[in-house]
N, C-alpha and C positions, 0 to 999 in steps of 0.2 A: 209737836203734833200737827198734822195737816188739817186745817179747818175748811178745806175746799174739796169738792168732788170733781172727778175728771169726767169729761164727756168722751164719747167714743174716739174722737181724734186726739185725745190727750190734753185738750185745753181745759183749764179750770174756770168755771164761770159762776158757780154758786157755792157759798160756804155750806157746810153741813146743816146749817140752820135753815137753808132754803132761801136766804136773802140774796139779792143780786150783788155781784162783784163787778165793778167797772174798772177797766184797765186803761191806763194812759201811758204815753211815751214822750220823752223829752230828748232832744239832741243838744249836747253841750259841745260847741265848736270852738276850738282854741287855735291859736297860731303859735308857731315855734318861738316867737319872740315874746310870748306871755300875754296875749290878748284873748278875750272871750266875747262871743257874739251874744248880745242881749236884745230883747224886743220890749218896747214900752207898751203896756197893755192899754187897749181901747175899751175893754170890758172889765167888770169888777174882778179884782181891785184896780180900778182905772188909774193910769199914770205910773204904776210901779214898773220897774225894769225887771225882767225875768227871762226864763227860758221859753223858747217857742215850743209849744206842745199843746195837747188837748186829749180829751177822752177818746179812745179808739172806737171806731165803728164796730158793731157786732161782727165777730169773725176776723177782724183785722189784727195782724201781728203788730205788737207795739213798736217794733223796730221799723216796720214799714210806715206806720203812722207817724213816727218821729221824723222820718225823711220827708213824708208828704207835707206835714205841717211846717217843717222848716222851709220847704220850698214855697208854700202858700203864704207864709208870714214874712219871709225875708228875701224871697226870690233866689235863694242859694240852693243849687241842686247838688246833692251828695250821692255817691254810690253807696247803696245800703251796706256793702261789704267793707266800707271804710270805717264803720262804726264799731266800737268795742263796748262791751257791757260795763257800765259804771256802778249802777245800783238798782235794786228792786226794793221798794219801800211800801209798807202798808200805811196809808194816809189817814185812815179812820173811816167813819161812817156818818151818813146823814139820812134823811127820810127817803132818799133815792137808793140807798144801799151802801156797800163798802167800796173803798177805792184803793187800788194798787197802782203805783207809778214805777215804770221801768225807765231808767235813764241810760243813755249811750253817749260816748264821746269820740271825738276825732281831733287830730292835730293837723292843721294845714301848714304848708310852708310859709305862707304869708296871708295877710288880710286880703280878701277879695271884695269887689263891689257888692253891696247889698242894698235893698230898698224896702220900705214898708209895704206890706201886703195886707192880707186879710186880718181883721181883728186887732191890728196894732197901730199905734200912733207914729212910732218911729222905730228904727233898728240901727244899731251901731256897734262898733268894736270898742271894748273897754279893756284897759289894763286890768289884769286879774285882781290885784289888791284894791283898785278903785271900785271895781264891780262888787267885791266882797264888803266894801264899806257902805254900799247902797242898801236901802231897805228893799227886800225882794218879797214876792208873794210866797206863801206857804213855806216849803222847805228848800226853795231854790238855792239859798245861800249854802246850805250843807251839801247839796248835790254838786254845785259848781266847785266848792272847796275840795270835796272828796275826789271828783273827777280830775281836777288839776293835780292833786297829789299823785293819783294813779298815773297820770301822763308825765310826771316828773317836772311839772312846771311850778314856779314860785307862787306862793299864796300871800307873801308879805313883801 
């Protein structure tokens, strides 16, 4: 059963209950040799390594938001068409409303230079198994693992 209502442009922004639904996007960037790009958070939960992403601005497509935040947080510029859908997950609710996160992935030929940008302490390439051994915020572990499997990359 669909618990959201569609706006005239087809976007869903409120569940049938009338509560707000916030959408977020993540970009999971891999390399062919089995690395993933992670950012160390400068905001709560501070210090954890996870995916660069954030809640989308009103009216912003989550895929565009994922590309924008990847660039702002890591200085890596991706073409939006290089991203494939990895997952769309209901994250739960708090006093601000409900949260849905859309995640996208891409596989680069090799690691490219990155640098820490907005709201991060550091960014770097991790071997996928090493990244999955880290404590990550929210459900980033499951998102990275699922996207790696979809991309045909080793997770162990």
